[in-house]
C-alpha positions as CSV (number, residue, x, y, z in Angstrom):
1,V,-0.1,15.4,8.7
2,E,2.3,13.3,10.7
3,T,2.0,9.9,12.4
4,L,4.7,9.0,14.9
5,G,5.8,5.4,15.8
6,G,2.9,3.6,17.4
7,G,0.4,6.1,15.8
8,V,-2.4,4.8,13.6
9,I,-4.5,6.3,10.8
10,S,-7.3,4.1,9.7
11,G,-10.3,4.2,7.4
12,G,-10.5,6.0,4.0
13,G,-11.2,9.5,2.6
14,T,-8.9,12.5,1.8
15,I,-6.0,14.1,3.5
16,E,-5.5,17.7,2.3
17,G,-1.7,17.7,2.5
18,T,1.4,15.5,2.8
19,L,1.5,12.5,5.1
20,F,4.7,11.9,7.0
21,H,4.2,8.4,8.1
22,A,6.1,6.6,10.9
23,G,3.2,4.5,12.4
24,K,0.5,2.3,10.9
25,L,-1.7,3.4,7.9
26,S,-4.6,1.0,7.6
27,I,-6.9,1.6,4.7
28,A,-10.3,0.0,5.4
29,K,-11.7,-2.8,3.1
30,G,-13.4,-1.3,0.1
31,K,-12.1,2.2,0.9
32,N,-9.6,4.4,-0.8
33,L,-7.3,7.1,0.7
34,R,-6.4,10.1,-1.4
35,L,-3.5,12.3,-0.4
36,R,-3.7,15.8,-2.0
37,A,0.1,16.2,-1.8
38,G,2.8,13.6,-0.9
39,F,3.6,10.5,1.1
40,H,6.8,9.9,3.1
41,G,7.0,6.4,4.7
42,A,9.6,6.0,7.4
43,R,11.6,2.9,8.3
44,G,9.5,0.8,10.6
45,S,6.2,2.2,9.3
46,Q,3.4,0.0,8.0
47,L,1.0,0.4,5.1
48,D,-1.9,-2.1,5.6
49,L,-4.6,-2.4,2.9
50,S,-7.1,-4.8,1.2
51,I,-6.8,-5.8,-2.5
52,D,-9.5,-7.3,-4.7
53,R,-10.2,-7.9,-8.4
54,G,-11.2,-4.9,-10.5
55,R,-10.4,-2.3,-7.8
56,A,-8.4,0.9,-8.2
57,A,-5.3,1.4,-6.2
58,P,-6.4,1.9,-2.5
59,L,-3.8,4.7,-2.0
60,Q,-3.9,7.6,-4.5
61,I,-1.2,10.2,-4.1
62,E,-1.3,13.4,-6.1
63,G,2.3,14.2,-5.3
64,E,5.4,12.1,-4.7
65,A,5.5,8.8,-2.8
66,N,8.7,8.1,-0.9
67,L,8.5,4.6,0.3
68,D,10.0,2.7,3.2
69,G,8.5,0.4,6.0
70,S,6.5,-2.7,5.3
71,L,3.5,-3.5,3.2
72,V,0.7,-5.7,4.7
73,V,-2.0,-7.1,2.5
74,R,-5.5,-8.3,3.4
75,T,-7.9,-10.3,1.2
76,D,-11.5,-11.6,1.6
77,E,-12.3,-15.1,2.9
78,G,-12.0,-17.6,0.0
79,F,-9.9,-15.3,-2.1
80,A,-7.5,-17.1,-4.4
81,A,-5.4,-15.1,-6.8
82,E,-4.6,-16.6,-10.2
83,P,-0.8,-17.0,-10.8
84,G,0.4,-13.8,-12.6
85,E,-2.7,-11.8,-11.7
86,T,-1.9,-8.2,-10.8
87,F,-3.4,-5.8,-8.2
88,P,-2.7,-2.1,-7.8
89,V,-1.5,-0.9,-4.4
90,L,-0.8,2.8,-5.0
91,K,-0.6,5.4,-7.7
92,A,1.4,8.6,-7.4
93,K,2.9,11.4,-9.5
94,R,6.3,9.8,-8.8
95,V,7.4,6.8,-6.7
96,S,10.8,6.5,-5.1
97,G,12.1,4.0,-2.6
98,V,10.8,0.5,-1.9
99,F,9.0,-1.3,0.9
100,A,11.2,-3.3,3.2
101,N,9.4,-6.6,2.8
102,S,11.7,-9.6,2.7
103,E,12.6,-10.6,-0.8
104,G,10.2,-8.0,-2.2
105,Q,7.2,-10.2,-1.4
106,V,4.1,-10.1,0.8
107,R,1.6,-12.8,1.9
108,D,-1.9,-12.2,2.9
109,G,-3.3,-13.9,6.0
110,K,-4.4,-16.9,3.9
111,G,-1.0,-17.7,2.5
112,N,-1.4,-16.1,-1.0
113,R,2.0,-14.8,-2.0
114,F,2.6,-11.7,-4.1
115,T,5.7,-10.0,-5.5
116,I,5.8,-6.3,-5.1
117,S,6.7,-4.4,-8.3
118,Y,7.4,-0.7,-8.9
119,T,7.0,1.7,-11.8
120,P,7.9,5.4,-11.7
121,E,4.2,6.1,-10.9
122,S,2.8,3.0,-9.2
123,V,3.2,0.0,-7.0
124,M,1.6,-3.3,-8.0
125,L,1.3,-6.8,-6.6
126,K,1.7,-9.8,-8.8
127,A,0.4,-13.2,-7.6
128,A,3.2,-15.8,-7.3
129,E,3.3,-18.4,-10.0
């Protein structure tokens, strides 16, 4: 599956293949997206998702995740992260690359600031101290 610049995929569910992503991928609040193969984010692409306490990573990738583009985070009204609290963004067989967010950070629409961290198999957000 391929999204071109300006293209949008939104909602949740399963994609039976690899996603070559150059547009906007917006995972709906409370939903997850499972990719049965890989994920390739392009420069200028956007991954937009909601985070919440006790929730699994909204993006589950059974293959490799090659990251680029920006990460956008949404939270519910009244949400306030505790300093140091962590939230999963994605889980994959292997993660390479990084999101292009300035200083490796992202803010939700309410001003909560998170640092993006990477492991060989996941991406997490950590609430700023």
